[in-house]
C-alpha angles and dihedrals in degrees: 000000000000118000114251112262098013116114135163091251089048091049093045092053094046089050089050089052088049089051090056092049104042106014128272092260090062095057116110137148086255093055092046090048089056089051092057093036092236133123118269090240090064093063096053090080086067103029132038097211143316090290091056090050089050093049089051091053091049092052091049090049092049092050092047091052094046090052092051093046093050090052093047093049096049106123096358132113141167118011090350093060093041089055094042090051093048091049092053091060096043092045095047091048091052094049098037109026094163096048090045089056088049091054087067097052110128108248127197114258098260096048090044089053093051094047135094085254086090091057088053090055093047091049091049091051091048090057090051094054085076089065094048098225118172123221130301089023090064093057089050088051092051089053092047092052092049094048093051096045095044094039095050098043090046094053090045094051087048090056094246093143099040098101104046143061145273104057114264091241091062095049088048092053091045090049093053091048087052091049089050092051093048094048091052090049103035113177118249112241 
């Protein structure tokens, strides 16, 4: 019998909060059971295992990011859209480091295809339409943007810029200006 008040959604949200507090790698069904002061077995009526919990947190994080990005992009185009989109990722990662890590969890193809990750790809391509890149250059640009956004944010979260000047916010702004310039002047193959 399921414990009153516990649902897969509530457990997923609690797991996401736990990920932000202790790190996504530390999230397990056992850790979640301790948080609710229940036995691990009582959670198995809602979750299959720790991987199921981690996947659910990843899907939640992808959906939250996609919702934020869609709101930030509304009515924007070109460089303005690029910067707004980039800030969504950086801000989300800084506010929710565990969830951000979860959003990069490798998903099986079927789960990935049904996730909000598809929305992220569509929004990235929508931004790039403002730069008029043909295929396969558009795909190369999608990969470049993802690499820069996620790489910068990962280094920043790990403290990679803590001990040098200039301020990381200045470098972030310069990197986005450079991306815009590159996209407007994409090199021919």
